[in-house]
mmCIF file of the C-alpha atoms, coordinates in Angstrom:
data_MODEL
# 
_entry.id   MODEL 
# 
loop_
_atom_site.group_PDB 
_atom_site.id 
_atom_site.type_symbol 
_atom_site.label_atom_id 
_atom_site.label_alt_id 
_atom_site.label_comp_id 
_atom_site.label_asym_id 
_atom_site.label_entity_id 
_atom_site.label_seq_id 
_atom_site.pdbx_PDB_ins_code 
_atom_site.Cartn_x 
_atom_site.Cartn_y 
_atom_site.Cartn_z 
_atom_site.occupancy 
_atom_site.B_iso_or_equiv 
_atom_site.pdbx_formal_charge 
_atom_site.auth_seq_id 
_atom_site.auth_comp_id 
_atom_site.auth_asym_id 
_atom_site.auth_atom_id 
_atom_site.pdbx_PDB_model_num 
ATOM 1   C CA . UNK A 1 1   ? 14.434  25.984 2.769  1.00 0.00 ? 1   UNK A CA 1 
ATOM 2   C CA . UNK A 1 2   ? 15.605  26.314 6.248  1.00 0.00 ? 2   UNK A CA 1 
ATOM 3   C CA . UNK A 1 3   ? 14.314  29.958 6.439  1.00 0.00 ? 3   UNK A CA 1 
ATOM 4   C CA . UNK A 1 4   ? 10.764  28.905 5.165  1.00 0.00 ? 4   UNK A CA 1 
ATOM 5   C CA . UNK A 1 5   ? 10.277  26.602 7.988  1.00 0.00 ? 5   UNK A CA 1 
ATOM 6   C CA . UNK A 1 6   ? 11.608  29.064 10.711 1.00 0.00 ? 6   UNK A CA 1 
ATOM 7   C CA . UNK A 1 7   ? 9.148   31.773 9.250  1.00 0.00 ? 7   UNK A CA 1 
ATOM 8   C CA . UNK A 1 8   ? 5.757   32.381 10.880 1.00 0.00 ? 8   UNK A CA 1 
ATOM 9   C CA . UNK A 1 9   ? 3.015   33.655 8.829  1.00 0.00 ? 9   UNK A CA 1 
ATOM 10  C CA . UNK A 1 10  ? -0.236  35.021 10.700 1.00 0.00 ? 10  UNK A CA 1 
ATOM 11  C CA . UNK A 1 11  ? -3.290  36.425 8.700  1.00 0.00 ? 11  UNK A CA 1 
ATOM 12  C CA . UNK A 1 12  ? -5.717  38.588 10.477 1.00 0.00 ? 12  UNK A CA 1 
ATOM 13  C CA . UNK A 1 13  ? -9.083  39.373 8.644  1.00 0.00 ? 13  UNK A CA 1 
ATOM 14  C CA . UNK A 1 14  ? -11.151 42.168 9.976  1.00 0.00 ? 14  UNK A CA 1 
ATOM 15  C CA . UNK A 1 15  ? -14.438 43.109 8.634  1.00 0.00 ? 15  UNK A CA 1 
ATOM 16  C CA . UNK A 1 16  ? -15.204 46.680 8.594  1.00 0.00 ? 16  UNK A CA 1 
ATOM 17  C CA . UNK A 1 17  ? -16.015 49.610 6.389  1.00 0.00 ? 17  UNK A CA 1 
ATOM 18  C CA . UNK A 1 18  ? -13.463 52.079 7.597  1.00 0.00 ? 18  UNK A CA 1 
ATOM 19  C CA . UNK A 1 19  ? -10.466 50.582 9.331  1.00 0.00 ? 19  UNK A CA 1 
ATOM 20  C CA . UNK A 1 20  ? -8.566  53.325 11.551 1.00 0.00 ? 20  UNK A CA 1 
ATOM 21  C CA . UNK A 1 21  ? -5.386  53.099 13.422 1.00 0.00 ? 21  UNK A CA 1 
ATOM 22  C CA . UNK A 1 22  ? -7.398  52.416 16.898 1.00 0.00 ? 22  UNK A CA 1 
ATOM 23  C CA . UNK A 1 23  ? -9.430  49.608 15.391 1.00 0.00 ? 23  UNK A CA 1 
ATOM 24  C CA . UNK A 1 24  ? -6.159  47.810 13.982 1.00 0.00 ? 24  UNK A CA 1 
ATOM 25  C CA . UNK A 1 25  ? -4.793  48.179 17.418 1.00 0.00 ? 25  UNK A CA 1 
ATOM 26  C CA . UNK A 1 26  ? -7.492  46.795 19.201 1.00 0.00 ? 26  UNK A CA 1 
ATOM 27  C CA . UNK A 1 27  ? -7.439  43.638 16.601 1.00 0.00 ? 27  UNK A CA 1 
ATOM 28  C CA . UNK A 1 28  ? -4.033  42.917 17.098 1.00 0.00 ? 28  UNK A CA 1 
ATOM 29  C CA . UNK A 1 29  ? -3.870  43.166 20.963 1.00 0.00 ? 29  UNK A CA 1 
ATOM 30  C CA . UNK A 1 30  ? -6.920  40.672 20.838 1.00 0.00 ? 30  UNK A CA 1 
ATOM 31  C CA . UNK A 1 31  ? -4.753  38.450 18.576 1.00 0.00 ? 31  UNK A CA 1 
ATOM 32  C CA . UNK A 1 32  ? -1.853  38.606 20.953 1.00 0.00 ? 32  UNK A CA 1 
ATOM 33  C CA . UNK A 1 33  ? -3.848  38.170 23.785 1.00 0.00 ? 33  UNK A CA 1 
ATOM 34  C CA . UNK A 1 34  ? -5.296  34.876 22.334 1.00 0.00 ? 34  UNK A CA 1 
ATOM 35  C CA . UNK A 1 35  ? -1.991  33.765 21.372 1.00 0.00 ? 35  UNK A CA 1 
ATOM 36  C CA . UNK A 1 36  ? -0.600  34.385 24.754 1.00 0.00 ? 36  UNK A CA 1 
ATOM 37  C CA . UNK A 1 37  ? -3.378  32.153 26.177 1.00 0.00 ? 37  UNK A CA 1 
ATOM 38  C CA . UNK A 1 38  ? -2.454  29.398 23.624 1.00 0.00 ? 38  UNK A CA 1 
ATOM 39  C CA . UNK A 1 39  ? 1.060   29.812 25.155 1.00 0.00 ? 39  UNK A CA 1 
ATOM 40  C CA . UNK A 1 40  ? -0.050  29.281 28.700 1.00 0.00 ? 40  UNK A CA 1 
ATOM 41  C CA . UNK A 1 41  ? -2.100  26.452 27.655 1.00 0.00 ? 41  UNK A CA 1 
ATOM 42  C CA . UNK A 1 42  ? 1.183   24.466 26.439 1.00 0.00 ? 42  UNK A CA 1 
ATOM 43  C CA . UNK A 1 43  ? 3.171   25.869 29.223 1.00 0.00 ? 43  UNK A CA 1 
ATOM 44  C CA . UNK A 1 44  ? 0.943   24.500 31.724 1.00 0.00 ? 44  UNK A CA 1 
ATOM 45  C CA . UNK A 1 45  ? 0.815   20.982 30.026 1.00 0.00 ? 45  UNK A CA 1 
ATOM 46  C CA . UNK A 1 46  ? 4.503   21.009 30.134 1.00 0.00 ? 46  UNK A CA 1 
ATOM 47  C CA . UNK A 1 47  ? 4.695   22.013 33.796 1.00 0.00 ? 47  UNK A CA 1 
ATOM 48  C CA . UNK A 1 48  ? 2.101   19.093 34.451 1.00 0.00 ? 48  UNK A CA 1 
ATOM 49  C CA . UNK A 1 49  ? 4.795   16.879 32.626 1.00 0.00 ? 49  UNK A CA 1 
ATOM 50  C CA . UNK A 1 50  ? 7.727   17.980 34.773 1.00 0.00 ? 50  UNK A CA 1 
ATOM 51  C CA . UNK A 1 51  ? 5.400   17.881 38.087 1.00 0.00 ? 51  UNK A CA 1 
ATOM 52  C CA . UNK A 1 52  ? 5.001   14.029 37.327 1.00 0.00 ? 52  UNK A CA 1 
ATOM 53  C CA . UNK A 1 53  ? 8.606   13.279 38.339 1.00 0.00 ? 53  UNK A CA 1 
ATOM 54  C CA . UNK A 1 54  ? 8.922   15.183 41.680 1.00 0.00 ? 54  UNK A CA 1 
ATOM 55  C CA . UNK A 1 55  ? 12.531  15.731 43.582 1.00 0.00 ? 55  UNK A CA 1 
ATOM 56  C CA . UNK A 1 56  ? 13.315  16.132 47.207 1.00 0.00 ? 56  UNK A CA 1 
ATOM 57  C CA . UNK A 1 57  ? 10.799  15.952 49.992 1.00 0.00 ? 57  UNK A CA 1 
ATOM 58  C CA . UNK A 1 58  ? 7.661   14.086 48.897 1.00 0.00 ? 58  UNK A CA 1 
ATOM 59  C CA . UNK A 1 59  ? 4.910   11.677 49.965 1.00 0.00 ? 59  UNK A CA 1 
ATOM 60  C CA . UNK A 1 60  ? 5.616   7.870  50.383 1.00 0.00 ? 60  UNK A CA 1 
ATOM 61  C CA . UNK A 1 61  ? 2.986   6.939  47.857 1.00 0.00 ? 61  UNK A CA 1 
ATOM 62  C CA . UNK A 1 62  ? 4.723   9.469  45.063 1.00 0.00 ? 62  UNK A CA 1 
ATOM 63  C CA . UNK A 1 63  ? 8.183   7.867  45.980 1.00 0.00 ? 63  UNK A CA 1 
ATOM 64  C CA . UNK A 1 64  ? 6.759   4.322  45.787 1.00 0.00 ? 64  UNK A CA 1 
ATOM 65  C CA . UNK A 1 65  ? 5.177   5.404  42.089 1.00 0.00 ? 65  UNK A CA 1 
ATOM 66  C CA . UNK A 1 66  ? 8.480   6.212  40.847 1.00 0.00 ? 66  UNK A CA 1 
ATOM 67  C CA . UNK A 1 67  ? 9.228   2.390  40.438 1.00 0.00 ? 67  UNK A CA 1 
ATOM 68  C CA . UNK A 1 68  ? 12.423  1.912  42.441 1.00 0.00 ? 68  UNK A CA 1 
ATOM 69  C CA . UNK A 1 69  ? 13.153  -0.243 45.719 1.00 0.00 ? 69  UNK A CA 1 
ATOM 70  C CA . UNK A 1 70  ? 12.963  2.115  48.975 1.00 0.00 ? 70  UNK A CA 1 
ATOM 71  C CA . UNK A 1 71  ? 15.288  1.851  52.066 1.00 0.00 ? 71  UNK A CA 1 
ATOM 72  C CA . UNK A 1 72  ? 14.854  3.635  55.234 1.00 0.00 ? 72  UNK A CA 1 
ATOM 73  C CA . UNK A 1 73  ? 16.940  4.990  58.058 1.00 0.00 ? 73  UNK A CA 1 
ATOM 74  C CA . UNK A 1 74  ? 15.775  5.799  61.616 1.00 0.00 ? 74  UNK A CA 1 
ATOM 75  C CA . UNK A 1 75  ? 16.385  9.120  62.653 1.00 0.00 ? 75  UNK A CA 1 
ATOM 76  C CA . UNK A 1 76  ? 15.619  10.420 66.489 1.00 0.00 ? 76  UNK A CA 1 
ATOM 77  C CA . UNK A 1 77  ? 16.473  13.980 66.200 1.00 0.00 ? 77  UNK A CA 1 
ATOM 78  C CA . UNK A 1 78  ? 14.218  16.697 67.389 1.00 0.00 ? 78  UNK A CA 1 
ATOM 79  C CA . UNK A 1 79  ? 15.302  19.191 64.686 1.00 0.00 ? 79  UNK A CA 1 
ATOM 80  C CA . UNK A 1 80  ? 14.660  17.080 61.738 1.00 0.00 ? 80  UNK A CA 1 
ATOM 81  C CA . UNK A 1 81  ? 13.880  20.355 59.706 1.00 0.00 ? 81  UNK A CA 1 
ATOM 82  C CA . UNK A 1 82  ? 17.667  21.067 59.205 1.00 0.00 ? 82  UNK A CA 1 
ATOM 83  C CA . UNK A 1 83  ? 17.915  17.549 57.051 1.00 0.00 ? 83  UNK A CA 1 
ATOM 84  C CA . UNK A 1 84  ? 15.625  18.993 54.563 1.00 0.00 ? 84  UNK A CA 1 
ATOM 85  C CA . UNK A 1 85  ? 18.636  21.637 53.624 1.00 0.00 ? 85  UNK A CA 1 
ATOM 86  C CA . UNK A 1 86  ? 21.276  18.778 53.567 1.00 0.00 ? 86  UNK A CA 1 
ATOM 87  C CA . UNK A 1 87  ? 19.006  16.580 51.536 1.00 0.00 ? 87  UNK A CA 1 
ATOM 88  C CA . UNK A 1 88  ? 17.967  19.246 48.811 1.00 0.00 ? 88  UNK A CA 1 
ATOM 89  C CA . UNK A 1 89  ? 21.593  19.993 48.541 1.00 0.00 ? 89  UNK A CA 1 
ATOM 90  C CA . UNK A 1 90  ? 22.449  16.259 47.640 1.00 0.00 ? 90  UNK A CA 1 
ATOM 91  C CA . UNK A 1 91  ? 19.461  15.969 45.328 1.00 0.00 ? 91  UNK A CA 1 
ATOM 92  C CA . UNK A 1 92  ? 17.923  13.275 47.391 1.00 0.00 ? 92  UNK A CA 1 
ATOM 93  C CA . UNK A 1 93  ? 14.047  12.101 46.683 1.00 0.00 ? 93  UNK A CA 1 
ATOM 94  C CA . UNK A 1 94  ? 13.160  11.084 50.244 1.00 0.00 ? 94  UNK A CA 1 
ATOM 95  C CA . UNK A 1 95  ? 9.959   10.726 52.430 1.00 0.00 ? 95  UNK A CA 1 
ATOM 96  C CA . UNK A 1 96  ? 9.614   11.540 55.974 1.00 0.00 ? 96  UNK A CA 1 
ATOM 97  C CA . UNK A 1 97  ? 7.458   9.618  58.482 1.00 0.00 ? 97  UNK A CA 1 
ATOM 98  C CA . UNK A 1 98  ? 6.919   10.304 62.242 1.00 0.00 ? 98  UNK A CA 1 
ATOM 99  C CA . UNK A 1 99  ? 6.483   7.529  64.659 1.00 0.00 ? 99  UNK A CA 1 
ATOM 100 C CA . UNK A 1 100 ? 4.852   8.999  67.546 1.00 0.00 ? 100 UNK A CA 1 
ATOM 101 C CA . UNK A 1 101 ? 4.256   5.597  69.359 1.00 0.00 ? 101 UNK A CA 1 
ATOM 102 C CA . UNK A 1 102 ? 7.686   5.995  70.888 1.00 0.00 ? 102 UNK A CA 1 
ATOM 103 C CA . UNK A 1 103 ? 8.856   8.673  73.344 1.00 0.00 ? 103 UNK A CA 1 
ATOM 104 C CA . UNK A 1 104 ? 10.899  10.742 72.202 1.00 0.00 ? 104 UNK A CA 1 
ATOM 105 C CA . UNK A 1 105 ? 9.082   10.669 68.737 1.00 0.00 ? 105 UNK A CA 1 
ATOM 106 C CA . UNK A 1 106 ? 11.435  8.807  66.134 1.00 0.00 ? 106 UNK A CA 1 
ATOM 107 C CA . UNK A 1 107 ? 11.341  9.600  62.417 1.00 0.00 ? 107 UNK A CA 1 
ATOM 108 C CA . UNK A 1 108 ? 11.867  7.393  59.265 1.00 0.00 ? 108 UNK A CA 1 
ATOM 109 C CA . UNK A 1 109 ? 13.708  8.788  56.332 1.00 0.00 ? 109 UNK A CA 1 
ATOM 110 C CA . UNK A 1 110 ? 12.621  6.542  53.401 1.00 0.00 ? 110 UNK A CA 1 
ATOM 111 C CA . UNK A 1 111 ? 14.403  7.024  49.912 1.00 0.00 ? 111 UNK A CA 1 
ATOM 112 C CA . UNK A 1 112 ? 15.687  5.123  46.855 1.00 0.00 ? 112 UNK A CA 1 
ATOM 113 C CA . UNK A 1 113 ? 17.685  2.350  47.324 1.00 0.00 ? 113 UNK A CA 1 
ATOM 114 C CA . UNK A 1 114 ? 20.082  3.437  44.388 1.00 0.00 ? 114 UNK A CA 1 
ATOM 115 C CA . UNK A 1 115 ? 20.762  6.584  46.317 1.00 0.00 ? 115 UNK A CA 1 
ATOM 116 C CA . UNK A 1 116 ? 22.498  4.911  49.532 1.00 0.00 ? 116 UNK A CA 1 
ATOM 117 C CA . UNK A 1 117 ? 25.848  6.184  48.769 1.00 0.00 ? 117 UNK A CA 1 
ATOM 118 C CA . UNK A 1 118 ? 24.331  9.933  48.240 1.00 0.00 ? 118 UNK A CA 1 
ATOM 119 C CA . UNK A 1 119 ? 22.432  9.455  51.536 1.00 0.00 ? 119 UNK A CA 1 
ATOM 120 C CA . UNK A 1 120 ? 25.226  8.143  53.524 1.00 0.00 ? 120 UNK A CA 1 
ATOM 121 C CA . UNK A 1 121 ? 27.272  11.260 52.631 1.00 0.00 ? 121 UNK A CA 1 
ATOM 122 C CA . UNK A 1 122 ? 24.247  13.512 53.271 1.00 0.00 ? 122 UNK A CA 1 
ATOM 123 C CA . UNK A 1 123 ? 23.805  11.838 56.694 1.00 0.00 ? 123 UNK A CA 1 
ATOM 124 C CA . UNK A 1 124 ? 27.519  12.446 57.503 1.00 0.00 ? 124 UNK A CA 1 
ATOM 125 C CA . UNK A 1 125 ? 27.045  16.280 56.902 1.00 0.00 ? 125 UNK A CA 1 
ATOM 126 C CA . UNK A 1 126 ? 23.835  16.323 58.467 1.00 0.00 ? 126 UNK A CA 1 
ATOM 127 C CA . UNK A 1 127 ? 25.411  14.786 61.783 1.00 0.00 ? 127 UNK A CA 1 
ATOM 128 C CA . UNK A 1 128 ? 28.385  17.094 61.385 1.00 0.00 ? 128 UNK A CA 1 
ATOM 129 C CA . UNK A 1 129 ? 26.244  20.052 61.198 1.00 0.00 ? 129 UNK A CA 1 
ATOM 130 C CA . UNK A 1 130 ? 23.897  18.872 64.196 1.00 0.00 ? 130 UNK A CA 1 
ATOM 131 C CA . UNK A 1 131 ? 27.063  18.192 66.422 1.00 0.00 ? 131 UNK A CA 1 
ATOM 132 C CA . UNK A 1 132 ? 28.422  21.712 65.563 1.00 0.00 ? 132 UNK A CA 1 
ATOM 133 C CA . UNK A 1 133 ? 24.969  23.049 66.678 1.00 0.00 ? 133 UNK A CA 1 
ATOM 134 C CA . UNK A 1 134 ? 25.216  21.078 70.129 1.00 0.00 ? 134 UNK A CA 1 
ATOM 135 C CA . UNK A 1 135 ? 28.774  22.596 70.836 1.00 0.00 ? 135 UNK A CA 1 
ATOM 136 C CA . UNK A 1 136 ? 28.008  25.971 70.094 1.00 0.00 ? 136 UNK A CA 1 
ATOM 137 C CA . UNK A 1 137 ? 27.056  28.372 73.178 1.00 0.00 ? 137 UNK A CA 1 
ATOM 138 C CA . UNK A 1 138 ? 23.930  30.257 72.505 1.00 0.00 ? 138 UNK A CA 1 
ATOM 139 C CA . UNK A 1 139 ? 23.619  33.658 71.856 1.00 0.00 ? 139 UNK A CA 1 
ATOM 140 C CA . UNK A 1 140 ? 21.606  34.518 75.098 1.00 0.00 ? 140 UNK A CA 1 
ATOM 141 C CA . UNK A 1 141 ? 24.621  32.827 77.105 1.00 0.00 ? 141 UNK A CA 1 
ATOM 142 C CA . UNK A 1 142 ? 27.110  34.912 75.409 1.00 0.00 ? 142 UNK A CA 1 
ATOM 143 C CA . UNK A 1 143 ? 25.026  38.374 75.924 1.00 0.00 ? 143 UNK A CA 1 
ATOM 144 C CA . UNK A 1 144 ? 24.539  37.473 79.516 1.00 0.00 ? 144 UNK A CA 1 
ATOM 145 C CA . UNK A 1 145 ? 28.158  36.930 80.060 1.00 0.00 ? 145 UNK A CA 1 
ATOM 146 C CA . UNK A 1 146 ? 28.699  40.301 78.309 1.00 0.00 ? 146 UNK A CA 1 
ATOM 147 C CA . UNK A 1 147 ? 26.205  42.248 80.701 1.00 0.00 ? 147 UNK A CA 1 
ATOM 148 C CA . UNK A 1 148 ? 28.191  40.739 83.469 1.00 0.00 ? 148 UNK A CA 1 
ATOM 149 C CA . UNK A 1 149 ? 31.557  41.993 82.500 1.00 0.00 ? 149 UNK A CA 1 
ATOM 150 C CA . UNK A 1 150 ? 30.008  45.344 81.810 1.00 0.00 ? 150 UNK A CA 1 
ATOM 151 C CA . UNK A 1 151 ? 28.488  45.346 85.493 1.00 0.00 ? 151 UNK A CA 1 
ATOM 152 C CA . UNK A 1 152 ? 31.715  44.443 86.887 1.00 0.00 ? 152 UNK A CA 1 
ATOM 153 C CA . UNK A 1 153 ? 33.645  47.307 85.041 1.00 0.00 ? 153 UNK A CA 1 
ATOM 154 C CA . UNK A 1 154 ? 30.751  49.687 86.345 1.00 0.00 ? 154 UNK A CA 1 
ATOM 155 C CA . UNK A 1 155 ? 31.523  48.650 89.674 1.00 0.00 ? 155 UNK A CA 1 
ATOM 156 C CA . UNK A 1 156 ? 35.231  49.399 89.282 1.00 0.00 ? 156 UNK A CA 1 
ATOM 157 C CA . UNK A 1 157 ? 34.651  52.872 88.282 1.00 0.00 ? 157 UNK A CA 1 
ATOM 158 C CA . UNK A 1 158 ? 31.963  53.554 91.113 1.00 0.00 ? 158 UNK A CA 1 
ATOM 159 C CA . UNK A 1 159 ? 34.564  52.756 93.852 1.00 0.00 ? 159 UNK A CA 1 
ATOM 160 C CA . UNK A 1 160 ? 37.084  55.376 92.868 1.00 0.00 ? 160 UNK A CA 1 
ATOM 161 C CA . UNK A 1 161 ? 38.591  57.511 95.751 1.00 0.00 ? 161 UNK A CA 1 
ATOM 162 C CA . UNK A 1 162 ? 38.538  61.198 95.813 1.00 0.00 ? 162 UNK A CA 1 
ATOM 163 C CA . UNK A 1 163 ? 42.094  62.553 95.701 1.00 0.00 ? 163 UNK A CA 1 
ATOM 164 C CA . UNK A 1 164 ? 42.323  66.025 97.595 1.00 0.00 ? 164 UNK A CA 1 
ATOM 165 C CA . UNK A 1 165 ? 44.605  68.585 96.069 1.00 0.00 ? 165 UNK A CA 1 
ATOM 166 C CA . UNK A 1 166 ? 47.448  69.558 98.529 1.00 0.00 ? 166 UNK A CA 1 
ATOM 167 C CA . UNK A 1 167 ? 46.661  73.163 99.492 1.00 0.00 ? 167 UNK A CA 1 
ATOM 168 C CA . UNK A 1 168 ? 48.818  76.110 98.423 1.00 0.00 ? 168 UNK A CA 1 
# 
C-alpha cells in the first residue's frame, strides 16, 4: 500500500487525427511547464510564510509584531555597520534607530528581551573588534613609512665615493 501512495499518475489527453513525435513532445513540454508554474506558486506561498518571521536587522514595527518584550542599548559609535556582522553571527533579531538630535548622533539598538545574554556576548565581541581597529595603524601610514625608508636608502647609495685605482 505504501508504494501506491508514493506513485503519481498523470493523464494527458490529446485530440488529433495523427499524433507525431513532435506533437507529443510539444504537449509534454506544455504539461511540464504548467506543472512547474504550479510548483512555483506553492514555493512562493511557502516563502511568504517563511518571511513572516524575519531574523536579523528589521524594522521596529516588525520586531514589536513578534510579540516579545523589547530592550534597548545606546551606542554612540560612528561605524555602526560593523555591528551588523556580529549580530548576524549571533542570530540576533534587532532594530537600529538613529537619534540625530544629539551631536554626535547616537544609535539605539532595540532587541528582544529574551536575547539579553546573547546580546551582551555580541556587544563584547563588537567592542573588542572596534578596539582592535583603533589600535591598528592605517595602511597609508605604513606605506608612508616604507617610502621614507626607501628614500633614505637611495640617499646612502648616491653618496658613494669614487675610489681611484692605483696607477701601474
